[in-house]
KEBA-718358 format. One record per residue (C-alpha): residue in three letters; x, y, z. Coordinates in pm, 1 decimal. Last residue first. Example, Ala and Ser with C-alpha at 12.3 -4.5 7.8 and 13.67 -1.06 7.14 Angstrom:
REM residues 2
<r aa="SER" u="1367.0" v="-106.0" w="714.0"/>
<r aa="ALA" u="1230.0" v="-450.0" w="780.0"/>
***
This chain:
REM residues 282
<r aa="UNK" u="-3227.6" v="-2880.0" w="12513.3"/>
<r aa="UNK" u="-3315.2" v="-2623.2" w="12251.4"/>
<r aa="UNK" u="-3643.8" v="-2437.9" w="12198.9"/>
<r aa="UNK" u="-3733.5" v="-2407.3" w="12568.5"/>
<r aa="UNK" u="-3637.7" v="-2039.9" w="12596.7"/>
<r aa="UNK" u="-4005.5" v="-1943.4" w="12635.7"/>
<r aa="UNK" u="-4013.5" v="-1732.3" w="12315.6"/>
<r aa="UNK" u="-3838.9" v="-2003.5" w="12113.5"/>
<r aa="UNK" u="-4066.8" v="-2274.2" w="12250.4"/>
<r aa="UNK" u="-4369.6" v="-2059.8" w="12175.2"/>
<r aa="UNK" u="-4252.6" v="-2011.5" w="11814.8"/>
<r aa="UNK" u="-4194.6" v="-2385.8" w="11773.1"/>
<r aa="UNK" u="-4540.3" v="-2454.6" w="11919.0"/>
<r aa="UNK" u="-4698.7" v="-2218.2" w="11665.5"/>
<r aa="UNK" u="-4524.1" v="-2405.4" w="11385.1"/>
<r aa="UNK" u="-4651.5" v="-2736.6" w="11523.4"/>
<r aa="UNK" u="-5005.4" v="-2596.9" w="11530.6"/>
<r aa="UNK" u="-4964.2" v="-2484.5" w="11168.3"/>
<r aa="UNK" u="-4908.6" v="-2847.2" w="11072.4"/>
<r aa="UNK" u="-4640.6" v="-3063.5" w="10906.5"/>
<r aa="UNK" u="-4326.0" v="-2877.0" w="11015.6"/>
<r aa="UNK" u="-4072.9" v="-2640.7" w="10860.2"/>
<r aa="UNK" u="-3926.1" v="-2370.2" w="11085.4"/>
<r aa="UNK" u="-3658.4" v="-2129.8" w="10955.4"/>
<r aa="UNK" u="-3911.6" v="-1877.5" w="10821.8"/>
<r aa="UNK" u="-4257.7" v="-2015.9" w="10887.4"/>
<r aa="UNK" u="-4342.6" v="-2339.4" w="10712.9"/>
<r aa="UNK" u="-4621.6" v="-2595.4" w="10706.8"/>
<r aa="UNK" u="-4569.6" v="-2883.7" w="10464.0"/>
<r aa="UNK" u="-4808.3" v="-3180.3" w="10440.4"/>
<r aa="UNK" u="-4639.3" v="-3509.0" w="10344.9"/>
<r aa="UNK" u="-4556.8" v="-3657.3" w="10004.4"/>
<r aa="UNK" u="-4199.8" v="-3732.5" w="10118.3"/>
<r aa="UNK" u="-4049.0" v="-3691.4" w="9770.8"/>
<r aa="UNK" u="-3737.8" v="-3899.9" w="9691.6"/>
<r aa="UNK" u="-3424.8" v="-3697.7" w="9626.4"/>
<r aa="UNK" u="-3214.2" v="-3559.6" w="9342.7"/>
<r aa="UNK" u="-2957.9" v="-3281.3" w="9305.5"/>
<r aa="UNK" u="-2730.9" v="-3216.9" w="9007.9"/>
<r aa="UNK" u="-2507.7" v="-2914.2" w="9057.6"/>
<r aa="UNK" u="-2374.3" v="-2745.2" w="8747.2"/>
<r aa="UNK" u="-2062.5" v="-2661.5" w="8551.6"/>
<r aa="UNK" u="-2059.9" v="-2605.4" w="8177.6"/>
<r aa="UNK" u="-1774.1" v="-2576.0" w="7929.2"/>
<r aa="UNK" u="-1825.6" v="-2352.7" w="7627.3"/>
<r aa="UNK" u="-1880.8" v="-2415.9" w="7257.6"/>
<r aa="UNK" u="-2094.7" v="-2727.6" w="7294.0"/>
<r aa="UNK" u="-2130.7" v="-2873.8" w="7641.2"/>
<r aa="UNK" u="-2381.2" v="-3155.8" w="7598.9"/>
<r aa="UNK" u="-2594.5" v="-3284.3" w="7886.3"/>
<r aa="UNK" u="-2816.5" v="-3590.7" w="7893.0"/>
<r aa="UNK" u="-3038.3" v="-3680.3" w="8186.5"/>
<r aa="UNK" u="-3151.7" v="-4042.6" w="8209.0"/>
<r aa="UNK" u="-3422.2" v="-4208.6" w="8419.9"/>
<r aa="UNK" u="-3735.6" v="-4026.4" w="8313.4"/>
<r aa="UNK" u="-4020.7" v="-3818.1" w="8451.9"/>
<r aa="UNK" u="-3989.0" v="-3440.5" w="8464.5"/>
<r aa="UNK" u="-3680.1" v="-3234.3" w="8533.3"/>
<r aa="UNK" u="-3656.6" v="-2910.4" w="8727.6"/>
<r aa="UNK" u="-3384.6" v="-2685.4" w="8589.7"/>
<r aa="UNK" u="-3223.6" v="-2399.7" w="8781.5"/>
<r aa="UNK" u="-3056.8" v="-2102.4" w="8614.4"/>
<r aa="UNK" u="-2737.4" v="-1899.9" w="8635.1"/>
<r aa="UNK" u="-2571.7" v="-1979.2" w="8402.3"/>
<r aa="UNK" u="-2680.3" v="-2052.8" w="8046.1"/>
<r aa="UNK" u="-2918.6" v="-2328.1" w="7936.0"/>
<r aa="UNK" u="-2967.1" v="-2459.4" w="7581.0"/>
<r aa="UNK" u="-3259.4" v="-2698.4" w="7562.4"/>
<r aa="UNK" u="-3236.7" v="-3039.5" w="7394.1"/>
<r aa="UNK" u="-3394.2" v="-3163.1" w="7071.6"/>
<r aa="UNK" u="-3135.4" v="-2969.7" w="6870.4"/>
<r aa="UNK" u="-2879.7" v="-3195.2" w="7038.1"/>
<r aa="UNK" u="-2979.8" v="-3474.3" w="6803.6"/>
<r aa="UNK" u="-2656.2" v="-3669.7" w="6750.3"/>
<r aa="UNK" u="-2620.9" v="-3775.4" w="7114.3"/>
<r aa="UNK" u="-2987.6" v="-3862.8" w="7141.8"/>
<r aa="UNK" u="-3197.0" v="-3618.4" w="7339.4"/>
<r aa="UNK" u="-3334.6" v="-3641.6" w="7693.9"/>
<r aa="UNK" u="-3258.5" v="-3285.0" w="7791.0"/>
<r aa="UNK" u="-2988.6" v="-3030.8" w="7863.2"/>
<r aa="UNK" u="-2765.1" v="-2829.4" w="7629.1"/>
<r aa="UNK" u="-2489.1" v="-2650.0" w="7813.8"/>
<r aa="UNK" u="-2369.0" v="-2310.6" w="7934.7"/>
<r aa="UNK" u="-2090.2" v="-2162.1" w="8141.9"/>
<r aa="UNK" u="-2093.0" v="-2163.1" w="8523.2"/>
<r aa="UNK" u="-2374.6" v="-2183.0" w="8779.3"/>
<r aa="UNK" u="-2620.8" v="-2428.1" w="8625.5"/>
<r aa="UNK" u="-2846.4" v="-2570.4" w="8896.8"/>
<r aa="UNK" u="-2991.2" v="-2910.7" w="8813.1"/>
<r aa="UNK" u="-3292.4" v="-3062.6" w="8985.3"/>
<r aa="UNK" u="-3440.3" v="-3412.9" w="9007.7"/>
<r aa="UNK" u="-3739.7" v="-3517.7" w="9220.3"/>
<r aa="UNK" u="-3719.9" v="-3893.3" w="9263.8"/>
<r aa="UNK" u="-3931.1" v="-4192.0" w="9158.0"/>
<r aa="UNK" u="-3761.0" v="-4229.6" w="8818.4"/>
<r aa="UNK" u="-3413.9" v="-4267.8" w="8968.3"/>
<r aa="UNK" u="-3138.4" v="-4084.0" w="8783.0"/>
<r aa="UNK" u="-2869.1" v="-4189.9" w="8534.9"/>
<r aa="UNK" u="-2643.1" v="-3910.2" w="8408.1"/>
<r aa="UNK" u="-2531.0" v="-3913.8" w="8045.6"/>
<r aa="UNK" u="-2244.9" v="-3677.6" w="7958.8"/>
<r aa="UNK" u="-2128.9" v="-3513.9" w="7635.6"/>
<r aa="UNK" u="-1820.0" v="-3309.1" w="7548.7"/>
<r aa="UNK" u="-1741.4" v="-3034.5" w="7297.3"/>
<r aa="UNK" u="-1650.3" v="-2788.0" w="7574.2"/>
<r aa="UNK" u="-1557.7" v="-2938.4" w="7910.3"/>
<r aa="UNK" u="-1818.5" v="-3088.0" w="8146.6"/>
<r aa="UNK" u="-1799.0" v="-3001.4" w="8517.9"/>
<r aa="UNK" u="-2037.8" v="-3173.1" w="8760.4"/>
<r aa="UNK" u="-2094.3" v="-3112.8" w="9133.3"/>
<r aa="UNK" u="-2319.2" v="-3397.8" w="9245.5"/>
<r aa="UNK" u="-2578.8" v="-3427.7" w="9523.3"/>
<r aa="UNK" u="-2793.7" v="-3742.6" w="9533.1"/>
<r aa="UNK" u="-3035.0" v="-3751.7" w="9824.0"/>
<r aa="UNK" u="-3086.1" v="-4004.8" w="10104.6"/>
<r aa="UNK" u="-3377.7" v="-3810.2" w="10257.1"/>
<r aa="UNK" u="-3238.8" v="-3886.6" w="10604.8"/>
<r aa="UNK" u="-2896.1" v="-3740.2" w="10530.3"/>
<r aa="UNK" u="-2649.7" v="-4005.6" w="10644.6"/>
<r aa="UNK" u="-2399.8" v="-4060.1" w="10364.3"/>
<r aa="UNK" u="-2220.6" v="-3730.3" w="10302.6"/>
<r aa="UNK" u="-1891.2" v="-3815.9" w="10130.8"/>
<r aa="UNK" u="-2056.9" v="-3967.6" w="9826.3"/>
<r aa="UNK" u="-2041.2" v="-4334.0" w="9733.6"/>
<r aa="UNK" u="-1875.1" v="-4428.6" w="9404.0"/>
<r aa="UNK" u="-2042.8" v="-4702.2" w="9198.0"/>
<r aa="UNK" u="-2071.3" v="-4484.8" w="8888.3"/>
<r aa="UNK" u="-2243.9" v="-4219.2" w="9098.2"/>
<r aa="UNK" u="-2388.9" v="-4284.7" w="9443.1"/>
<r aa="UNK" u="-2550.5" v="-4040.8" w="9684.2"/>
<r aa="UNK" u="-2390.7" v="-3735.4" w="9842.1"/>
<r aa="UNK" u="-2101.5" v="-3502.0" w="9756.8"/>
<r aa="UNK" u="-1982.4" v="-3698.0" w="9455.6"/>
<r aa="UNK" u="-1759.1" v="-3457.0" w="9265.0"/>
<r aa="UNK" u="-1784.2" v="-3526.1" w="8890.7"/>
<r aa="UNK" u="-1513.1" v="-3406.7" w="8650.3"/>
<r aa="UNK" u="-1544.4" v="-3426.9" w="8269.9"/>
<r aa="UNK" u="-1207.6" v="-3406.3" w="8096.4"/>
<r aa="UNK" u="-1274.9" v="-3636.1" w="7800.0"/>
<r aa="UNK" u="-1106.1" v="-3928.7" w="7976.9"/>
<r aa="UNK" u="-1344.8" v="-3901.5" w="8269.5"/>
<r aa="UNK" u="-1249.0" v="-3788.6" w="8620.9"/>
<r aa="UNK" u="-1444.8" v="-3899.9" w="8927.4"/>
<r aa="UNK" u="-1388.7" v="-3708.5" w="9252.9"/>
<r aa="UNK" u="-1466.8" v="-3841.0" w="9600.3"/>
<r aa="UNK" u="-1528.0" v="-3573.7" w="9868.7"/>
<r aa="UNK" u="-1306.3" v="-3625.6" w="10174.8"/>
<r aa="UNK" u="-1037.1" v="-3379.2" w="10058.4"/>
<r aa="UNK" u="-1302.5" v="-3106.2" w="10039.9"/>
<r aa="UNK" u="-1360.2" v="-3130.5" w="10414.2"/>
<r aa="UNK" u="-1690.0" v="-3258.3" w="10551.6"/>
<r aa="UNK" u="-1841.9" v="-3099.5" w="10863.9"/>
<r aa="UNK" u="-2113.6" v="-3284.8" w="11051.4"/>
<r aa="UNK" u="-2393.1" v="-3177.8" w="11281.7"/>
<r aa="UNK" u="-2682.9" v="-3349.5" w="11451.8"/>
<r aa="UNK" u="-3005.4" v="-3239.7" w="11624.1"/>
<r aa="UNK" u="-3207.0" v="-3506.9" w="11808.4"/>
<r aa="UNK" u="-3525.5" v="-3602.0" w="11623.5"/>
<r aa="UNK" u="-3830.5" v="-3378.5" w="11644.7"/>
<r aa="UNK" u="-3916.0" v="-3378.2" w="11274.8"/>
<r aa="UNK" u="-3812.2" v="-3742.2" w="11241.5"/>
<r aa="UNK" u="-4148.8" v="-3918.9" w="11220.1"/>
<r aa="UNK" u="-4291.7" v="-3635.1" w="11010.6"/>
<r aa="UNK" u="-4026.1" v="-3676.7" w="10742.8"/>
<r aa="UNK" u="-3740.6" v="-3423.1" w="10733.9"/>
<r aa="UNK" u="-3723.1" v="-3171.8" w="10450.4"/>
<r aa="UNK" u="-3396.8" v="-3084.6" w="10277.0"/>
<r aa="UNK" u="-3272.9" v="-2723.5" w="10274.0"/>
<r aa="UNK" u="-2992.1" v="-2646.7" w="10029.7"/>
<r aa="UNK" u="-2729.8" v="-2374.7" w="10071.4"/>
<r aa="UNK" u="-2483.6" v="-2279.9" w="9801.3"/>
<r aa="UNK" u="-2142.4" v="-2119.7" w="9771.1"/>
<r aa="UNK" u="-1936.4" v="-1817.6" w="9677.8"/>
<r aa="UNK" u="-1708.8" v="-1569.5" w="9855.3"/>
<r aa="UNK" u="-1490.4" v="-1389.9" w="9608.2"/>
<r aa="UNK" u="-1126.1" v="-1358.6" w="9505.4"/>
<r aa="UNK" u="-855.1" v="-1213.1" w="9725.8"/>
<r aa="UNK" u="-794.1" v="-1152.5" w="10095.2"/>
<r aa="UNK" u="-1138.2" v="-1294.5" w="10161.1"/>
<r aa="UNK" u="-1382.3" v="-1125.3" w="10400.9"/>
<r aa="UNK" u="-1489.4" v="-1401.9" w="10634.2"/>
<r aa="UNK" u="-1848.8" v="-1518.0" w="10619.4"/>
<r aa="UNK" u="-2046.7" v="-1556.9" w="10943.9"/>
<r aa="UNK" u="-2278.2" v="-1855.7" w="10978.5"/>
<r aa="UNK" u="-2475.6" v="-1876.8" w="11302.5"/>
<r aa="UNK" u="-2657.3" v="-2156.3" w="11479.6"/>
<r aa="UNK" u="-2950.4" v="-2233.0" w="11707.2"/>
<r aa="UNK" u="-3091.7" v="-2584.9" w="11696.0"/>
<r aa="UNK" u="-3430.8" v="-2743.7" w="11736.8"/>
<r aa="UNK" u="-3621.3" v="-3070.3" w="11731.4"/>
<r aa="UNK" u="-3445.2" v="-3185.5" w="11414.8"/>
<r aa="UNK" u="-3189.4" v="-2929.6" w="11294.6"/>
<r aa="UNK" u="-2992.4" v="-3189.1" w="11100.8"/>
<r aa="UNK" u="-2678.0" v="-3012.5" w="10984.0"/>
<r aa="UNK" u="-2436.9" v="-3064.3" w="10693.9"/>
<r aa="UNK" u="-2146.1" v="-2828.2" w="10632.3"/>
<r aa="UNK" u="-1951.2" v="-2912.6" w="10317.7"/>
<r aa="UNK" u="-1603.4" v="-2801.2" w="10212.6"/>
<r aa="UNK" u="-1483.2" v="-2720.3" w="9859.8"/>
<r aa="UNK" u="-1318.2" v="-2392.8" w="9963.2"/>
<r aa="UNK" u="-1357.9" v="-2326.1" w="10331.9"/>
<r aa="UNK" u="-1558.4" v="-2424.8" w="10638.0"/>
<r aa="UNK" u="-1456.0" v="-2275.4" w="10970.2"/>
<r aa="UNK" u="-1518.9" v="-2403.4" w="11320.9"/>
<r aa="UNK" u="-1766.0" v="-2436.6" w="11603.0"/>
<r aa="UNK" u="-1988.7" v="-2708.1" w="11746.6"/>
<r aa="UNK" u="-2113.6" v="-2655.2" w="12101.8"/>
<r aa="UNK" u="-2463.0" v="-2796.0" w="12049.3"/>
<r aa="UNK" u="-2607.2" v="-2441.7" w="12035.1"/>
<r aa="UNK" u="-2419.2" v="-2365.0" w="11714.6"/>
<r aa="UNK" u="-2102.4" v="-2217.1" w="11569.4"/>
<r aa="UNK" u="-1987.3" v="-2117.1" w="11221.6"/>
<r aa="UNK" u="-1709.2" v="-1930.8" w="11045.7"/>
<r aa="UNK" u="-1737.5" v="-1912.9" w="10665.6"/>
<r aa="UNK" u="-1444.7" v="-1915.3" w="10423.5"/>
<r aa="UNK" u="-1394.7" v="-1819.6" w="10059.2"/>
<r aa="UNK" u="-1469.0" v="-2005.4" w="9738.7"/>
<r aa="UNK" u="-1694.1" v="-2293.9" w="9634.9"/>
<r aa="UNK" u="-1856.0" v="-2357.0" w="9974.2"/>
<r aa="UNK" u="-2134.8" v="-2615.0" w="10003.3"/>
<r aa="UNK" u="-2395.3" v="-2575.2" w="10278.9"/>
<r aa="UNK" u="-2641.4" v="-2860.1" w="10341.1"/>
<r aa="UNK" u="-2934.3" v="-2796.1" w="10575.1"/>
<r aa="UNK" u="-3163.8" v="-3057.5" w="10728.2"/>
<r aa="UNK" u="-3516.3" v="-2970.2" w="10833.2"/>
<r aa="UNK" u="-3774.1" v="-2979.1" w="11115.1"/>
<r aa="UNK" u="-3651.3" v="-2692.1" w="11334.3"/>
<r aa="UNK" u="-3408.0" v="-2405.4" w="11276.8"/>
<r aa="UNK" u="-3309.8" v="-2109.3" w="11494.3"/>
<r aa="UNK" u="-3089.0" v="-1800.3" w="11438.8"/>
<r aa="UNK" u="-2748.4" v="-1672.5" w="11554.2"/>
<r aa="UNK" u="-2612.5" v="-1417.6" w="11306.2"/>
<r aa="UNK" u="-2623.7" v="-1489.5" w="10929.8"/>
<r aa="UNK" u="-2364.1" v="-1283.8" w="10748.5"/>
<r aa="UNK" u="-2290.6" v="-913.6" w="10785.7"/>
<r aa="UNK" u="-1993.5" v="-970.6" w="10550.6"/>
<r aa="UNK" u="-2217.7" v="-1074.4" w="10255.3"/>
<r aa="UNK" u="-2298.3" v="-811.1" w="9994.0"/>
<r aa="UNK" u="-2066.6" v="-552.8" w="10148.2"/>
<r aa="UNK" u="-1777.9" v="-786.5" w="10072.7"/>
<r aa="UNK" u="-1822.9" v="-708.9" w="9699.8"/>
<r aa="UNK" u="-1681.1" v="-986.3" w="9481.3"/>
<r aa="UNK" u="-2006.8" v="-1171.9" w="9527.6"/>
<r aa="UNK" u="-2154.5" v="-1515.4" w="9578.4"/>
<r aa="UNK" u="-2454.7" v="-1675.2" w="9742.0"/>
<r aa="UNK" u="-2666.2" v="-1936.7" w="9565.9"/>
<r aa="UNK" u="-2975.3" v="-2037.5" w="9762.0"/>
<r aa="UNK" u="-3197.9" v="-2344.7" w="9736.5"/>
<r aa="UNK" u="-3493.5" v="-2397.6" w="9966.9"/>
<r aa="UNK" u="-3746.6" v="-2667.0" w="10055.7"/>
<r aa="UNK" u="-3623.8" v="-2976.2" w="9874.8"/>
<r aa="UNK" u="-3829.5" v="-3290.8" w="9948.5"/>
<r aa="UNK" u="-4049.2" v="-3211.6" w="9752.4"/>
<r aa="UNK" u="-3983.8" v="-2918.0" w="9517.8"/>
<r aa="UNK" u="-4070.1" v="-2609.1" w="9721.6"/>
<r aa="UNK" u="-4248.3" v="-2272.8" w="9710.8"/>
<r aa="UNK" u="-4178.3" v="-2177.4" w="9350.0"/>
<r aa="UNK" u="-4335.1" v="-1852.5" w="9221.6"/>
<r aa="UNK" u="-4325.9" v="-1640.8" w="9539.1"/>
<r aa="UNK" u="-3987.5" v="-1790.3" w="9623.4"/>
<r aa="UNK" u="-3870.0" v="-2084.8" w="9833.4"/>
<r aa="UNK" u="-3655.0" v="-2249.1" w="9560.4"/>
<r aa="UNK" u="-3436.6" v="-2056.2" w="9314.0"/>
<r aa="UNK" u="-3283.8" v="-1790.8" w="9540.1"/>
<r aa="UNK" u="-2988.5" v="-1571.9" w="9437.2"/>
<r aa="UNK" u="-2811.5" v="-1400.1" w="9725.2"/>
<r aa="UNK" u="-2751.3" v="-1064.1" w="9891.3"/>
<r aa="UNK" u="-2668.4" v="-1101.2" w="10260.8"/>
<r aa="UNK" u="-2817.9" v="-832.5" w="10487.9"/>
<r aa="UNK" u="-2828.0" v="-950.0" w="10849.4"/>
<r aa="UNK" u="-2966.0" v="-1286.1" w="10743.0"/>
<r aa="UNK" u="-3132.2" v="-1271.0" w="10402.7"/>
<r aa="UNK" u="-3164.0" v="-1023.1" w="10117.1"/>
<r aa="UNK" u="-3317.9" v="-1162.9" w="9798.2"/>
<r aa="UNK" u="-3227.4" v="-1179.9" w="9429.2"/>
<r aa="UNK" u="-3448.0" v="-1403.5" w="9217.6"/>
<r aa="UNK" u="-3334.8" v="-1721.2" w="9041.5"/>
<r aa="UNK" u="-3484.0" v="-1797.7" w="8696.8"/>
<r aa="UNK" u="-3641.1" v="-2143.7" w="8697.6"/>
<r aa="UNK" u="-3657.7" v="-2356.7" w="8382.3"/>
<r aa="UNK" u="-3908.1" v="-2644.0" w="8387.1"/>
<r aa="UNK" u="-3839.6" v="-2968.8" w="8200.7"/>
***
């Protein structure tokens, strides 16, 4: 198990966020290309947002914990995503979009963005967009107080709200109360990540009575798991909340330049030419 310490970066027009994937030390974890955690009580850290910008060759999944974000894109989609909502977008051959946070009347703006790679055969597929409201996301509640929101994939026979991401990932939002234990089955042929964003827990492949064999992890950190089909988590003195994300690697070449992710440098150069020649979107 690898522990990744997020680094602070400025993106968009000046949004301060924590980045765990797509850094100088961790380029990507196939098929996941980027993972950002944005959140602040200071509107100056985020109000400038992400003005209109391009994407090609990837899918993006934005999950909002608190606050609201206005969005619009070159396909004519527009709206607002709020607390617990998901914005999923397949950029495919090319899309322009913007995400502009609203300054909340109280509380903070907080959420996550994940980039998922598209296979070579679908890099230039037609762009797609879908918004998923929090009420559409299935929630599983255990007797001990554990709560699992199934955003994508399947958990305990429950299908997630987002079902048509090409990489067919698992994306769970998991809360475990103090003094509670959870086993999470995962597929051995997939890359598996966990991002701890609240509290602390003991993670690993330990037996329930041997938590000393696990690793204590405090927020905010990302874990990258090795081979195995079970992840065990114990919340000891404090509750823990984390995202569990898994997906099957594509094992294809990756060429990237900012918001473009293709298989070759020539394809990146073509994306830049298309943007310069105003032929990027249909």
